[in-house]
N, C-alpha and C positions, 0 to 999 in steps of 0.2 A: 213479800217478796223485794225489797228493798235490800232488807238486812242480807238476804242470799247473794244477789246480787254483788254488795260488798265485800261479802266473805268469799266468792268468786273471784273477783277479780283480779286479787295477789296471784290466785290459781292460776290464771290466763296470762297474765303478767309475767310470771316465772316461764310458763309453757313458752309464749314467744321470745324470753330471752335465749330458755336453754337451745329453742330449736335455730331461732338466730346466731348463737356461739356455736353449735355443732357444724351449721353453714358458714361458719367462717371459719372452721377450725379445718373443713374439708375442702372448700371449696376458695374463698372470699379471699382468703389470705395469698393465694396461688396466683389470684387475678392482678395483672397488670394493664394499668390501660393510662389513654393522652387521648385528648382530644387536637394535641398537635401533629396533626396529621393529614396528606392530600395524597390526591390521586395525581399520580404522574405518569410520563412516557416518554419515549425514546422520541423526540420529536426533531426533525432531518431538517434542515436549512438550505432552502435549493438556492444556489449562488453559481452564476455563470464561470468557465474558466479561459473565457476570452472576451473581449471586448468589444462591442459593437452595437447597432440599432436591433432592435426586437422588433422583429418581422411580422409573426405571431406571435398570441396569447390563445391556447388553444383550452383555458380550463378557467374555472369559477371558482370565486367561495365557495367550501362548503361541499365541492365536490368530489364524490368518490373518483380514487385511481388506480389501476393495478402497476408492480410493478413494468417497466420499461414505457409506459405512457406516455408519448409529447407531451411536453407543459409548455416549455415555449421553444420556438425558433428566431434566430439570428441572423440578419444580416449575412449572407454568404457569398455575396460575388469578390469582393477581395480574398477571400480564401481560397476561393475556387479558383481563381487567379495564380495565388499562390504556388498551387497544388500544379498548375499545370507549366508553370514557370520552374518548379525544381524537377518535374517528371523531363523536361525536355536536356537538361542538366544530367540528367542520369544516363538519358539515350547518348549524349554528349561525349558522356564519361566509358559507357559502353561502348561506343564504336573506334574511341581512342587505345580501351585494353585490346579492342578488336585489331588495330592497326599495329600495335605494339607484339603481337603473337603470329600475323602477318612477317614481321619485319624478324622475329624472331624464327621464323622458318626458313628466312631467306637468308640470315645471316648464320647458321647454319651450311647450307649451301657452298656460301660462299668461304667458310674453315674449310668443309672438302674439298672445296676446288684448289683452297693454300695448301692442302695438307696433299695434294696431289702432285703440283708444282715442287711439295719438298720432295716428294719420291724422284720427282723427274730430274729435280737437280741434283739429286746422290747419285742417280744412275749416268748423269752427266760427268760429275766428276770421275766417278771410279772409271770409266771409257776415257777421259784426259788421263790420270794417271798412269792408266796401262799407256794409251799413245806414247807419253814422255819417258816411261821405262823403256820401250819398246825404240823409242829414238835415242835413247842414253846408246844402248848398247849396238845400233847402229851407227850411231857417229863414232863411238870407240874404233869401230870396224872399219870406219872410211866407208862403212855401203850408201849412209844417206849425209845430205848435206848437215855443215852445223844450221843454218838455216831454216830449215825443216824441224830441227830440237827444238830450236828457240820458238817458231810458230807452235809447237806441242805444247813446253811451256809456260806459253801465254794463254795456250787454252785451258790449261788447268789449272793454275789461276783464275783462270776467268770463271771458269767452273766454280771453283771452289768461294769466287765473288758469288755467283748467283744463287749459290746453298743457302750462302747465309741471309742473303736480300728473302728469299722463297720463306727461311724461317724466322724471320723477322716477319714478313708479311703475314704468316699463319701466328704468328704471336699476337699481332694488333686485331686481327682477325678475332681471335679469342677474347680479346680484351673489348671488342665494338659488341660482340656476345653477351659479355658482364655488363656493360654500359646499357643496353637493350633490355635487360630483365631488372634490372634496377630500376630503370625509369618504367618498366611496366607494371614493378611490383607499386611506384609510387602512384600510375594513375588507376591502379586498383582499390588502395587506399582513397585514392578521392571517389572512387565511383561508390566504394563503401560510406563517404561522407555524406554524399550528395544523396544515397539511399536512403540516411537517418534524416536528412532535411527534409526529404520528401515524406517521411514516415509523421514528421514533427507536423508539414503543412497537411498532411493528411487527419491527425491528429484533432490542428485545430479546426478544422472544413467539417470533422465529424461533431467537434463539440458544438457548433453551430447548433444543434438540435440538442435540447435541453430534456434529459428523459426521470420522471420517478424511477428514483433507485429502491424504492418499498411500497408493497400496498399501503395507500391509505387515505383522509379527508384534510382535501386543499384549507388553507386556514391562511390568515394575515395575507393574502395577495396587494404585493405592490408593486411590482413587474407590468408595464404597461403598455399596449401598443406603441411605438413610435420612442420607446425611452432609449437613453443611451447609458447601455451600463458596464460596469469593469470587471473585473474579476473579484469574487468576494461578494459582487453587491447585493444585498439578501431579497430576492425575486418571490420569494413566498415561503409559507413553513407546512409540510406536511405529516400527519401526526398519525400513526401507524394505527389507527383503532381496528379492531377492538383490543392489542395489545397493549394494558395498561397495568399499571402495580400501585402499592402504596408508601408509602415513604414516611416512616412515625418516627416522631421525635422525641423519646423517652429520656425521662432524669436518668443519671449514672447513677442513680441510688435503686434502678428498677431493675438493673440489667445484671442483679448478680444470680439468678436460676434462670435467666431466660437462654437459649439454644436455639441452632437453625433446626428447621423442623416442627418447632413446636405450632398448635394451632393457633389459631387469632380470628376474632368475629369483630368484623367491623359493619360499621354503620355510618353508610351515607344522608347528609344532613339533607340532602337533597328528597331523599327517598325514607325516610325514618321507620316507614314502617317494614320494610327487608332489610335482613340480616344475613351479610354475604360471611361463609367459612374461606380463610385464607391460611397461610402458613409463614412463619417466618422463615426468611428465606436467606438474608445475608446481612452483617454490622458494618459499617461505616469505618474503616479506616481510622478514626480520631473524630473528635467531638465537630460540631458545628462552627465551634467560636475557630478554630482549628486552621477551615476553609476561607474563613469570611475575609474581605478586604482591609480590614486594619485588626490583624491580632490579637489579644489584649497582652498590655506586657505587667507581670505582676512582679517584675522586680524593680518597680518606681518606686518603690515605700508606702503606697498607700493601698493595703492592699485590703479587698475583702472577698472573703469567700463566699462564690455563686456555684449553685448547683446546674453542671453542665449539662448539656445536653447530647446524645446518638443518634443521627440517626438508624432508622433502621427497616430494610427493606421488606415487606409483605407483596410475598405470593398472591396474586387470582386465579382464581379457577377458571379455566378456556372459555367454557359454556355456566356460567353463574347466572343465575337469575335476572341482573343490571348488566352483562357485559356488554349490549349494546347499548344502552342507555352512560356509561359512565364515559368522564369529559376527565382530561387534566388539569388539575384545578380546585375539584371541589374539594369540600372539605368533608373531614370522616373522625369517625370515634374509635382507635382499636381498641381493643384487649385480648393481652395474648394469657394464654395459660399456661405458665410455668412450672405447674408440677405435670404435666407429662413431658416423657422422657424425649430429648432430639438429642441427632450426633454431631454433639460441640468439637468443632475444629478448629483449628490454630484460621485459618484463612477464610469460614465466614461467620464466626463466630466471636464472641468473647471467652478466652481462658479461665476459669475460676475455680472454687472449690465446687465440688458436686454438692456439699454438705455444708453446705451456707444456707442460713436465714434468711430467709424469703423477706422481701422488701416491703415498707409500707406503699401500697396505692396512694397514688395522684391524681 
């Protein structure tokens, strides 16, 4: 029996080797995995747009909130007074615009009156000219006295002067109308400015109520009742659970056949018994070193080649088995099947030769 076992052992080892080799050729060589991967989410940092004292805090840590729900309320007494002040300014400007509209109508009536005076003066000039011509013939025939002729001539000159005066008055009234229209446009511009100031004051008043931009879970709440805050002060973080994704940092040598759309298996360290199915969604536009605070300078003379890593975004299913349990920051292990076809695009991933050899898995 022992001799038979020794004779079968090489056969078993060879069989296992053949099966493993076949499995490597068909599957394993196309699997690219990394444990440099973490769950992430688009966390919203909640900050005020105005400064003031927090009057109300309406949420607690780890509380679920919906979009539009009130999170904090800042004391609005000063902002309400500003809105009242700007509203009074708007009312004042509206009254001024209405006054200039009335003055415009009144000035048009004055222009019509001046135009009537011009017509009356023109008629008087015509009558005086006729009287003067009539007395010229009467004086020549000695029917009328020279004094009457001189009076008629003076009346004609006076009528002509009155006509010039009436025309000048008409022109002055027209110029006054232009001045009134210009002042009215100026007041209308001031009204628009006052309206914009009131809208800004109303915006500040509305911003005293801080609402949730998205559905999510409250975390890292720093805002406290009575605290004085300024624009940009971080009050809390809002995590939009369960909308999470995976950022896996693959080595550059693993990206040869990797394309968007390829399937990925994710194992979460916190739940090792569950495997999540995901897919490659996109590639970062540069390696992680390029986005670091101090990018490496390889032109200094001391160069050591280091394999770079490129962040790859892995999308997770909406209704996965662990969707309600995943939290940003958890460690995961990601394995991508590069044998599967994926739509390679310039926007979503790296463009390489489709027939390139698969890289070794690390």
